[in-house]
VMD Tcl script that draws the C-alpha trace (Angstrom):
set ca {
  {117.92 109.71 121.51}
  {115.81 107.07 123.42}
  {116.44 106.57 127.37}
  {118.23 103.41 127.66}
  {117.58 103.63 131.38}
  {113.89 102.92 130.93}
  {114.13 99.37 129.30}
  {110.64 97.77 129.02}
  {111.74 94.32 129.04}
  {112.84 95.06 133.07}
  {109.44 96.32 133.80}
  {107.46 93.77 131.81}
  {105.99 91.50 134.75}
  {103.90 88.75 132.57}
  {101.05 87.07 134.20}
  {100.96 83.10 134.97}
  {99.02 82.57 131.92}
  {100.79 84.19 130.01}
  {104.10 82.61 131.04}
  {102.42 78.88 130.24}
  {101.48 80.24 126.92}
  {105.26 81.04 126.57}
  {106.83 77.81 127.74}
  {104.20 75.90 125.52}
  {105.14 77.59 122.75}
  {108.79 77.28 123.24}
  {108.35 73.56 123.70}
  {106.56 72.38 120.90}
  {109.15 75.11 118.75}
  {111.81 72.98 120.30}
  {110.45 69.51 119.92}
  {109.77 70.39 116.50}
  {112.92 71.77 115.58}
  {114.86 69.06 117.17}
  {112.95 66.16 117.28}
  {113.80 65.02 113.36}
  {117.56 66.15 113.98}
  {117.38 63.50 116.93}
  {116.00 60.84 115.43}
  {118.12 61.17 112.52}
  {121.11 60.87 114.72}
  {120.37 57.83 116.56}
  {119.50 59.99 120.06}
  {123.17 60.96 119.61}
  {121.94 64.75 120.16}
  {122.58 66.42 123.54}
  {119.11 67.54 124.72}
  {120.42 69.96 127.48}
  {123.15 71.45 125.46}
  {120.58 72.04 122.46}
  {118.14 73.49 125.18}
  {120.78 75.96 126.44}
  {121.64 77.50 123.44}
  {117.51 77.22 122.64}
  {117.38 79.93 126.20}
  {120.80 81.68 124.98}
  {118.60 82.18 122.04}
  {115.56 83.03 123.04}
  {116.12 85.55 126.15}
  {119.04 87.44 124.30}
  {117.42 87.82 120.46}
  {113.62 87.00 121.43}
  {112.80 88.53 124.38}
  {115.55 91.64 124.34}
  {114.10 92.55 120.87}
  {110.18 92.17 121.71}
  {110.45 94.19 125.38}
  {113.33 96.40 124.64}
  {114.61 96.96 120.97}
  {111.53 97.28 118.71}
  {109.49 99.59 121.57}
  {112.52 102.23 121.53}
  {113.32 102.11 117.58}
  {110.89 100.31 115.47}
  {107.99 101.52 116.90}
  {109.13 105.05 116.89}
  {109.93 104.85 113.38}
  {113.57 105.04 114.34}
  {114.89 102.41 111.69}
  {118.50 102.87 111.45}
  {118.68 102.87 115.39}
  {116.34 99.54 115.04}
  {119.31 97.99 112.91}
  {122.32 99.17 115.53}
  {120.44 97.44 118.20}
  {120.06 94.27 116.31}
  {123.69 94.18 115.32}
  {124.62 94.98 118.64}
  {122.73 91.79 120.16}
  {123.74 89.61 117.57}
  {127.53 90.33 118.34}
  {126.83 89.67 121.89}
  {124.88 86.28 121.28}
  {127.49 85.21 119.00}
  {130.21 85.95 121.62}
  {127.79 83.94 124.64}
  {127.75 80.79 121.58}
  {131.46 80.85 121.50}
  {131.76 80.64 125.24}
  {129.19 78.32 125.36}
  {130.38 75.77 122.90}
  {134.09 76.24 123.50}
  {134.21 76.25 127.28}
  {131.19 76.25 129.32}
  {129.79 72.95 128.09}
  {133.33 71.10 127.20}
  {133.95 72.82 130.36}
  {131.03 70.26 131.89}
  {132.18 67.52 130.38}
  {129.29 67.56 127.26}
  {130.62 65.58 124.07}
  {130.57 68.50 121.53}
  {129.50 67.33 118.06}
  {130.32 70.14 115.82}
  {132.90 72.88 115.42}
  {136.30 72.08 115.99}
  {137.24 75.41 116.27}
  {136.09 78.89 114.42}
  {135.16 79.03 111.16}
  {133.07 80.74 108.83}
  {130.59 78.12 108.91}
  {130.34 79.09 113.56}
  {129.75 82.91 112.14}
  {127.25 81.90 109.24}
  {124.90 79.84 111.37}
  {124.94 82.18 114.29}
  {123.63 84.66 111.89}
  {121.44 82.43 110.52}
  {120.25 81.56 113.97}
  {119.85 85.53 114.77}
  {118.02 85.93 111.71}
  {115.15 83.38 112.08}
  {114.73 84.26 115.51}
  {114.51 88.04 115.11}
  {111.88 87.32 112.66}
  {109.70 85.67 115.31}
  {110.30 88.56 117.11}
  {108.84 90.75 114.89}
  {106.33 88.33 113.83}
  {105.02 87.70 117.77}
  {105.61 91.83 118.51}
  {102.89 92.58 114.92}
  {100.37 90.03 116.70}
  {100.33 91.36 119.88}
  {100.58 94.61 118.95}
  {97.78 94.70 116.36}
  {95.56 92.17 119.29}
  {96.21 95.39 121.51}
  {95.20 97.99 118.89}
  {91.84 95.84 118.18}
  {91.10 96.05 121.67}
  {91.77 100.06 122.10}
  {89.57 100.41 118.91}
  {86.63 98.39 120.69}
  {87.33 100.22 123.67}
  {87.01 103.56 122.07}
  {83.82 102.31 120.10}
  {81.92 101.19 123.39}
  {83.20 104.80 124.69}
  {81.98 106.62 121.80}
  {78.55 104.46 121.94}
  {78.10 105.76 125.39}
  {79.03 109.20 124.93}
  {76.04 109.13 122.25}
  {73.63 107.65 124.89}
  {74.50 110.40 127.34}
  {73.94 112.91 124.54}
  {70.78 111.84 124.06}
  {69.74 111.66 127.60}
  {71.24 115.22 127.77}
  {68.98 116.39 125.11}
  {65.80 114.08 126.47}
  {65.78 115.82 129.94}
  {66.80 119.33 128.57}
  {63.43 118.93 126.35}
  {61.35 117.34 129.63}
  {62.45 120.60 132.21}
  {61.01 122.89 129.19}
  {57.49 123.83 129.77}
  {56.48 125.11 126.16}
  {59.59 127.62 126.01}
  {58.47 129.01 122.67}
  {54.91 129.56 124.47}
  {57.04 131.54 127.34}
  {59.22 134.08 124.72}
  {56.03 134.93 122.91}
  {54.18 135.63 126.28}
  {57.51 137.25 127.38}
  {57.48 139.78 124.18}
  {53.84 140.81 124.63}
  {54.46 141.69 128.50}
  {57.51 143.42 127.03}
  {55.13 145.42 124.96}
  {52.87 146.55 127.56}
  {55.50 147.00 130.46}
  {57.93 149.25 128.69}
  {55.62 152.32 128.87}
  {55.30 151.85 132.65}
  {58.73 150.78 133.74}
  {61.60 150.69 131.12}
  {64.27 148.95 133.48}
  {61.55 145.94 133.73}
  {60.57 145.78 130.44}
  {64.60 145.77 129.30}
  {64.90 142.93 131.94}
  {61.70 141.01 130.26}
  {63.54 141.15 127.02}
  {66.97 140.10 128.12}
  {65.15 137.04 129.52}
  {63.04 136.55 126.20}
  {66.45 136.66 124.10}
  {67.95 134.41 126.50}
  {65.11 132.01 126.27}
  {65.07 131.86 122.56}
  {68.93 131.11 122.53}
  {68.84 128.68 124.88}
  {66.10 126.93 122.79}
  {67.35 127.41 119.63}
  {70.54 125.59 120.89}
  {68.54 122.64 122.24}
  {70.86 119.86 120.74}
  {73.99 119.86 122.35}
  {75.88 118.41 119.31}
  {75.35 121.50 117.06}
  {77.84 124.54 116.75}
  {76.77 128.25 116.74}
  {78.81 131.01 115.74}
  {81.16 132.47 118.51}
  {80.02 136.06 118.10}
  {76.15 134.58 118.73}
  {77.56 132.74 122.01}
  {79.46 136.21 122.96}
  {76.44 138.03 123.04}
  {74.38 135.67 124.60}
  {76.98 136.06 127.65}
  {76.47 139.65 127.22}
  {72.75 139.55 127.84}
  {73.28 137.10 130.56}
  {75.48 139.34 132.23}
  {73.57 142.72 132.00}
  {70.56 140.63 133.19}
  {72.54 139.56 136.25}
  {73.03 142.86 137.03}
  {69.20 144.04 137.13}
  {68.99 140.86 139.27}
  {71.54 142.05 141.79}
  {71.46 146.00 141.64}
  {74.31 148.26 142.20}
  {76.37 145.83 144.59}
  {77.16 143.90 141.78}
  {80.68 143.87 141.26}
  {82.42 142.06 137.54}
  {85.76 142.73 136.09}
  {84.23 141.71 132.57}
  {85.91 142.67 129.09}
  {86.76 140.86 125.74}
  {90.02 141.12 123.62}
  {89.74 140.48 119.83}
  {87.07 139.97 117.76}
  {85.36 136.79 116.65}
  {86.05 135.80 112.80}
  {82.44 135.21 111.13}
  {83.84 131.30 110.43}
  {84.56 130.53 114.05}
  {82.42 127.81 115.98}
  {81.44 127.31 119.45}
  {79.54 124.57 121.51}
  {76.25 126.57 122.68}
  {76.01 127.56 126.34}
  {79.59 126.40 127.09}
  {81.12 129.58 128.41}
  {77.77 130.40 129.94}
  {78.15 127.24 132.50}
  {81.58 128.59 133.89}
  {80.05 132.17 134.16}
  {76.48 130.87 135.46}
  {78.55 129.27 138.14}
  {80.69 132.03 139.22}
  {76.98 133.85 140.02}
  {76.06 131.36 141.39}
  {78.55 130.68 144.13}
  {80.95 133.73 143.89}
  {81.06 136.62 146.39}
  {79.29 139.20 143.89}
  {79.79 141.81 146.00}
  {83.83 142.13 146.42}
  {84.90 145.40 145.47}
  {88.46 144.66 145.77}
  {88.43 140.89 144.39}
  {85.16 141.13 142.27}
  {84.41 138.21 139.66}
  {86.68 138.38 136.93}
  {85.71 136.98 133.02}
  {88.57 137.41 130.60}
  {87.57 136.50 127.10}
  {90.26 136.58 124.32}
  {90.03 135.49 120.38}
  {93.65 135.68 118.84}
  {93.39 134.43 115.53}
  {92.08 130.89 115.64}
  {92.09 130.58 119.53}
  {89.78 131.16 121.98}
  {91.39 131.37 125.69}
  {88.38 132.01 128.45}
  {89.47 133.00 132.00}
  {87.29 133.16 135.17}
  {87.75 133.59 138.88}
  {85.60 134.29 141.82}
  {86.07 134.06 145.84}
  {84.29 131.75 146.95}
  {81.50 132.54 149.35}
  {82.36 131.91 152.89}
  {79.00 129.89 153.37}
  {80.06 128.24 150.27}
  {77.26 126.13 148.13}
  {80.77 124.78 146.64}
  {80.24 121.86 149.15}
  {76.43 120.87 148.18}
  {76.48 121.38 144.71}
  {77.26 117.93 142.66}
  {78.95 119.95 139.96}
  {76.58 118.25 136.78}
  {76.71 120.95 134.72}
  {80.44 121.16 134.61}
  {80.64 117.47 134.05}
  {78.34 117.66 131.20}
  {80.30 120.24 129.97}
  {83.44 118.49 129.93}
  {81.52 115.38 128.50}
  {80.07 117.43 125.39}
  {83.86 119.18 124.84}
  {85.44 115.54 125.06}
  {82.77 114.59 122.43}
  {83.15 117.67 119.99}
  {86.66 118.57 120.29}
  {88.94 115.31 121.16}
  {92.90 116.99 121.51}
  {91.56 120.20 120.91}
  {90.92 121.68 124.09}
  {92.42 122.36 127.43}
  {90.16 122.94 130.78}
  {91.18 123.46 134.25}
  {89.05 124.29 136.84}
  {89.68 123.96 140.57}
  {89.91 125.78 143.78}
  {93.16 127.94 144.31}
  {93.11 128.96 148.27}
  {89.34 131.01 148.70}
  {89.15 131.31 144.78}
  {87.68 129.19 141.78}
  {89.66 129.36 138.76}
  {88.37 128.21 135.65}
  {90.44 128.11 132.46}
  {89.65 126.86 129.21}
  {91.08 127.57 125.95}
  {89.85 125.71 122.15}
  {91.27 125.51 119.04}
  {88.92 127.15 116.57}
  {88.37 126.50 113.03}
  {89.50 123.06 113.78}
}
mol new
graphics top color blue
foreach p $ca { graphics top sphere $p radius 0.5 }
foreach p [lrange $ca 0 end-1] q [lrange $ca 1 end] { graphics top cylinder $p $q radius 0.2 }
display resetview
């Protein structure tokens, strides 16, 4: 049911340039449609009354159809409502034309040359005029709609091009920040072998770090998806590494609900961005309100929730949040309309809600 209180033509505020074009178009139309008749009658046609009739038709039929009826019905594929609304406008037009021709103009002293009384000719002419202006209004609406759609397509194409440039820049920046990652990975593997006998814990840290580097290096192309299972496994490695880093004081509530399907894919390092921020800026030693990370896989939907108490001397104020901004752009490019992301400060906590439609 359309909202009749929200009329598009009441909200319409044309620019002065558009006003000029409309007046010019109506002037040309009025001249072309009435000049021949004016000359053929030897100048007997009353210009004022003809102009008033044209303004009446234009207001009731043309603009009402463009700015109210078509947007509320035709554009929304409510064709029956469109027909009813056009019949309603036609009845209003016939009634106003009747008042104009048989009461208002004669009262103004206009010499009326036309219908002497209501007749089939009066109704048929009125319906014919209404049909013409309805067709004109549809033509105008489709022309404007097509132009706006073309502009929107160009805007989207420009944005897509800018996104691709951004992706290329991110990949170059990522590669520039790496100092022979494969070389470092190989060195860490060698160190692990030598350290293992002297210190198993240190060897475990080296192994976790080398595996995380291997995964990150393989996922350097930000537009390539990886199995969700691998992403979760890397998240687990990262959390274990942070536990070694911060020791027994490191408190976290982390659990996964459900299991990913082998076909589930995701952009790499998406979840890790939010988790790393929580560890970097959150209170890691709060036993009553620990860093909370919940990941749920339900059929074809991934839900991620992360919450942390912000440190009293908060680096959030100094952070430019480039990592999260880049993550949002990556998601917008890869999963338009398929994800939800909310990250905000709630009181003294930083909360992230993220969901993604898998197997899209």
